[in-house]
C-alpha positions as CSV (number, residue, x, y, z in Angstrom):
1,M,-31.9,118.1,-11.9
2,S,-30.8,114.5,-10.6
3,K,-32.2,111.5,-12.2
4,E,-31.5,109.3,-9.2
5,R,-33.2,111.9,-6.9
6,D,-36.3,112.0,-9.4
7,K,-36.7,108.3,-9.3
8,K,-36.7,108.4,-5.3
9,I,-39.3,111.2,-5.5
10,T,-41.4,109.4,-7.8
11,K,-41.6,106.2,-5.8
12,K,-42.7,108.5,-2.8
13,K,-45.7,109.6,-4.9
14,Q,-49.1,108.0,-3.9
15,S,-50.6,105.7,-6.5
16,S,-53.5,107.2,-8.3
17,S,-56.7,105.2,-7.8
18,Y,-59.1,108.0,-8.4
19,S,-57.7,110.1,-11.3
20,R,-58.5,113.8,-12.4
21,T,-60.3,112.4,-15.4
22,Q,-62.4,110.0,-13.3
23,L,-63.5,112.8,-11.0
24,I,-64.2,115.3,-13.7
25,N,-66.3,112.7,-15.7
26,D,-68.0,111.9,-12.4
27,L,-69.1,115.5,-11.8
28,I,-70.2,115.9,-15.5
29,K,-72.4,112.7,-15.2
30,K,-73.7,113.7,-11.9
31,H,-74.7,117.2,-12.8
32,G,-75.4,117.0,-16.5
33,Y,-72.6,119.3,-17.4
34,E,-72.0,120.1,-21.1
35,K,-69.3,122.8,-21.5
36,Y,-66.0,122.0,-20.4
37,L,-62.8,124.2,-20.3
38,E,-59.2,122.9,-19.6
39,I,-56.4,125.3,-18.7
40,G,-53.0,123.7,-19.4
41,I,-53.3,120.8,-22.0
42,F,-49.6,120.0,-23.0
43,N,-50.5,116.2,-23.6
44,A,-54.2,115.8,-24.4
45,D,-54.0,112.0,-24.0
46,K,-53.2,112.5,-20.3
47,N,-56.8,113.9,-19.6
48,F,-58.5,116.3,-22.2
49,N,-59.2,113.7,-24.8
50,H,-61.0,111.3,-22.3
51,I,-63.4,113.9,-20.9
52,V,-66.9,113.0,-21.8
53,A,-68.5,116.4,-22.6
54,S,-70.4,117.7,-25.6
55,Y,-68.5,120.9,-25.8
56,K,-64.8,121.1,-25.0
57,V,-62.3,123.9,-25.1
58,G,-58.6,123.7,-24.2
59,V,-56.1,126.4,-23.5
60,D,-52.2,126.2,-23.6
61,P,-49.4,128.6,-24.7
62,S,-47.1,125.8,-25.8
63,S,-48.4,122.4,-26.9
64,F,-51.3,120.4,-27.8
65,K,-49.7,117.0,-28.2
66,G,-52.2,114.3,-29.2
67,F,-55.1,116.7,-29.4
68,K,-57.9,114.9,-31.0
69,S,-61.1,116.8,-30.0
70,K,-63.4,118.6,-32.5
71,N,-66.8,120.2,-31.2
72,S,-69.8,118.9,-33.3
73,D,-70.9,122.5,-34.0
74,N,-67.5,123.5,-35.4
75,R,-66.9,126.0,-32.5
76,R,-63.3,126.6,-31.8
77,A,-61.8,123.8,-29.5
78,K,-58.3,125.0,-28.8
79,Y,-56.6,128.2,-28.0
80,K,-52.8,128.5,-28.2
81,M,-52.2,131.2,-25.6
82,T,-51.8,132.0,-22.1
83,S,-54.8,131.6,-19.7
84,D,-54.6,135.4,-19.0
85,K,-55.0,136.2,-22.6
86,F,-57.8,133.7,-23.0
87,F,-59.8,134.9,-20.3
88,K,-59.4,138.6,-21.4
89,E,-60.8,137.7,-24.8
90,N,-63.4,135.1,-23.7
91,T,-67.0,135.8,-23.7
92,E,-68.6,132.6,-22.9
93,K,-69.4,130.5,-19.6
94,F,-68.5,126.9,-18.8
95,D,-70.1,124.3,-16.6
96,I,-66.7,122.7,-15.5
97,I,-63.3,124.2,-15.5
98,F,-60.2,122.2,-15.0
99,I,-57.1,124.1,-13.9
100,D,-53.6,122.6,-14.6
101,G,-51.6,125.4,-16.1
102,L,-48.5,127.4,-14.8
103,H,-47.9,125.6,-11.3
104,H,-47.0,129.0,-9.6
105,D,-49.3,130.1,-6.7
106,D,-49.8,133.5,-8.2
107,Q,-50.8,132.2,-11.5
108,V,-53.0,129.5,-10.0
109,Y,-54.8,132.1,-7.8
110,T,-55.4,134.2,-10.9
111,D,-56.6,131.3,-12.9
112,I,-59.1,130.3,-10.2
113,N,-60.3,133.8,-9.8
114,N,-60.8,134.2,-13.6
115,S,-62.4,130.9,-13.8
116,L,-65.0,131.9,-11.2
117,E,-65.9,134.8,-13.4
118,Y,-66.8,132.5,-16.4
119,L,-68.3,129.6,-14.4
120,N,-72.0,128.9,-14.7
121,E,-74.1,129.3,-11.7
122,F,-73.9,125.8,-10.5
123,G,-70.5,125.0,-12.1
124,T,-67.4,123.5,-10.6
125,I,-63.8,124.2,-10.9
126,V,-61.2,121.2,-10.3
127,C,-57.6,122.1,-9.6
128,H,-54.7,119.6,-10.0
129,D,-51.6,119.2,-7.9
130,M,-53.0,120.7,-4.5
131,N,-51.4,118.2,-2.3
132,P,-47.7,117.9,-2.9
133,W,-46.3,114.5,-1.4
134,C,-42.8,115.9,-0.5
135,E,-41.2,119.3,-0.3
136,Q,-39.1,118.9,-3.4
137,V,-41.9,118.6,-5.8
138,Q,-43.5,121.9,-4.7
139,K,-40.4,124.0,-5.1
140,V,-40.4,127.1,-7.2
141,P,-38.4,127.4,-9.5
142,R,-38.8,123.8,-10.7
143,D,-36.1,121.6,-9.0
144,S,-37.3,118.0,-9.8
145,G,-38.8,115.8,-12.7
146,P,-42.3,115.2,-11.0
147,W,-43.5,118.7,-9.9
148,T,-46.7,120.1,-8.4
149,G,-45.3,123.6,-7.9
150,N,-46.6,125.6,-5.0
151,C,-50.3,125.6,-6.2
152,W,-51.3,124.7,-2.7
153,K,-50.4,128.3,-1.6
154,A,-53.1,129.9,-3.8
155,W,-55.6,127.2,-2.3
156,I,-54.8,128.3,1.1
157,K,-55.1,132.0,0.3
158,L,-58.5,131.5,-1.0
159,R,-59.6,129.5,1.9
160,Q,-58.5,132.6,4.0
161,E,-60.5,135.0,1.9
162,R,-63.5,133.4,0.4
163,S,-66.5,132.5,2.7
164,D,-68.8,132.3,-0.4
165,L,-67.0,129.2,-1.9
166,S,-67.1,125.6,-1.0
167,M,-63.5,124.1,-1.2
168,L,-62.2,120.7,-0.5
169,V,-59.3,118.7,-1.8
170,V,-59.6,114.8,-2.7
171,D,-56.6,113.0,-1.5
172,D,-55.5,111.4,-4.9
173,D,-53.6,112.2,-8.0
174,A,-51.2,114.8,-6.4
175,G,-54.4,116.5,-4.8
176,L,-57.7,117.5,-6.6
177,G,-59.1,120.6,-5.4
178,V,-62.8,120.9,-6.0
179,I,-64.5,124.4,-5.8
180,Q,-68.1,125.5,-6.0
181,R,-69.9,128.6,-5.0
182,G,-71.5,128.0,-1.6
183,S,-70.1,128.6,1.8
184,Q,-67.3,127.6,4.1
185,E,-65.7,128.9,7.4
186,I,-62.8,131.1,6.6
187,L,-59.4,129.4,7.4
188,V,-57.7,131.2,10.3
189,I,-53.9,130.6,10.4
190,P,-52.5,132.0,13.8
191,E,-50.2,134.9,13.6
192,G,-46.6,133.9,13.3
193,V,-47.1,130.7,11.3
194,D,-45.5,130.7,8.0
195,I,-47.2,129.5,4.9
196,E,-44.5,127.1,4.0
197,Y,-44.2,123.3,3.4
198,K,-43.2,122.4,6.9
199,E,-46.4,123.9,8.2
200,L,-48.5,122.2,5.5
201,E,-47.0,119.0,6.6
202,L,-48.3,119.7,10.2
203,N,-51.7,121.0,9.0
204,R,-52.4,119.4,5.8
205,K,-56.0,118.0,6.6
206,I,-57.4,121.2,8.0
207,W,-55.4,123.7,5.6
208,L,-56.6,121.9,2.4
209,N,-60.0,120.6,3.8
210,L,-58.6,117.1,2.6
211,I,-60.8,114.2,2.1
212,S,-60.4,110.6,0.8
213,P,-61.6,109.5,-2.5
214,K,-63.9,107.0,-0.6
215,D,-65.6,109.9,1.3
216,F,-65.8,112.1,-1.8
217,K,-67.6,109.4,-3.5
218,A,-69.6,108.6,-0.6
219,S,-70.9,112.2,-0.5
220,Y,-72.7,111.5,-3.7
221,S,-75.0,108.9,-1.9
222,G,-75.8,111.3,1.1
223,N,-74.1,109.1,3.5
224,E,-72.8,110.6,6.7
225,I,-69.0,110.7,6.7
226,E,-66.2,111.7,9.1
227,M,-64.8,115.0,8.4
228,M,-62.0,116.8,10.4
229,G,-63.1,115.6,13.8
230,G,-66.9,115.9,13.0
231,T,-69.5,114.5,10.7
232,A,-71.4,115.8,7.8
233,N,-74.6,114.5,6.5
234,L,-74.0,116.0,3.1
235,G,-77.4,114.4,1.8
236,A,-79.2,116.6,4.3
237,F,-77.6,119.8,3.0
238,C,-77.0,120.1,-0.6
239,P,-77.6,117.8,-3.5
240,C,-74.2,118.7,-4.9
241,G,-72.6,116.6,-2.3
242,L,-69.7,118.9,-1.5
243,V,-68.4,119.1,1.9
244,G,-69.2,122.5,3.4
245,C,-71.9,123.4,1.0
246,V,-75.1,124.2,2.7
247,R,-77.1,125.8,0.0
248,G,-80.1,124.0,-1.6
249,R,-80.2,123.9,-5.5
250,P,-81.5,121.6,-8.3
251,T,-79.8,118.3,-8.7
252,S,-79.6,119.0,-12.4
253,R,-78.2,122.1,-14.0
254,R,-79.4,121.7,-17.7
255,D,-82.1,124.2,-17.1
256,N,-79.6,126.7,-15.6
257,K,-77.3,127.3,-18.7
258,K,-76.2,130.8,-19.5
């Protein structure tokens, strides 16, 4: 890896005004979430230690640098193992799950599907690194310092397959993917179009269902926002405020725990 090239790549990266930590804590506060799972910790001071939830679990096969969290009821807080092994052994469900593990599309696809199996009915999955800012940072195997991997390909695959989910990417902090059970139109990519970065560049907004942090925050107030050439009056559809979600449900989930 070239240090000089990595400096240029880092300069190209958008500044983060709405971080993964802020978004996750906003969702926890909005919906009264209590049980939090993070896949891929490495340095807990980057996110995990700052999540405000009463019960938190972290999973990472390599490192828990700076890990400080301890659950008040003495239930286990960290698992030094792969996400595949964790989900194979896990028996409990969570309200919100953050996926930031191995940044390969096949593993991200597996992590999302496994997370859906252990997500409470009105839960949310948040995925990091869904919107790479240049081609170099999304290459697999890793070929740069800053690295998103090709997580975005797993996202596209799910948007092509799952009409029973509501999926959007907030355009900040390298792309914050937000998933809930709900509904969405299946993404149709014309035959002959390769799922490669050059095509992502041309179709980024539609393929990812990309919205700005401002529009994501506005969705919580029920304001009408512009979305991919149309408008969505989010308050008129679902209290969750997620674009594309048209199901009604309680605004609080405290009575829906499993």
